[in-house]
N, C-alpha and C positions, 0 to 999 in steps of 0.2 A: 518668703514670697507666695503668693498665691495665685490662682487662674480660676474663673468659673466655666464650665463646661455643661452642655445638656445631659440629664440623666443617662440618654441612649449611646452618649458619644464613648468610644471604647478607649478609656482612659485607664491604667492601672498603675498601683504602686511599683517604682522601678524604671518606669516609662521614663525616657529623655524627653524633655521639653525644648524644642528647638523653635526659631524664628522662622514665621511664616513668607516673609517675603512680601507681603500684602500691603500696599500701601507705598511701596518703594523706599521705605527710610533704611530699612537694613535687608541685607541679601537672605536668600531662604537658605534653612540648615544649619545656621550658627546655633550650637548648643548652648543653653542657657543655665540647665541645672536638671536634676533628677527627683522624679515624684516621690514625697515619702509618705505622704498621708494623703487620703479622700474621704470627704463626709457630704451625705447628701443633706440639703437645706430642708426646712421644716415641711415647705410645699411638696418636696418628693420630684420636683422638676429639674432642679438644678443640682449640680455638685459641684464641691471646691475641692482642686486639689492644691495641695501645699508643695511647695517646690524648694528644695535644697539647692542655691544657685551653687555653681560650678568655682566661682570665686568669690572672694570677700570683696564686695563692693565699697566697704569704707575705707580700704587701705589701697585702691587705687589710685597712683599718682599721675599715669600716663597710659593712654591707650594707642597702639600703632595699628592702622588700618591696612590691609594689603588689598589692593584692588586689581583683578584678573582681566584680562580682555576676552572677548569671544564669550562662547555659550555655556 
């Protein structure tokens, strides 16, 4: 899995990637995986962070979603 970032974004190997909550599809701060590699693109404006997922998505059969009330 990979994500694009601006060159100036503070992203480091070992950082945890989490959901942002933007768009209202997924709640904020759900862990996705750990950044294992970062590369700058040829223009030097963007960097690609390679993320090791916390789960093997190919082996998922069921997902249980817990919704809490309140803030």
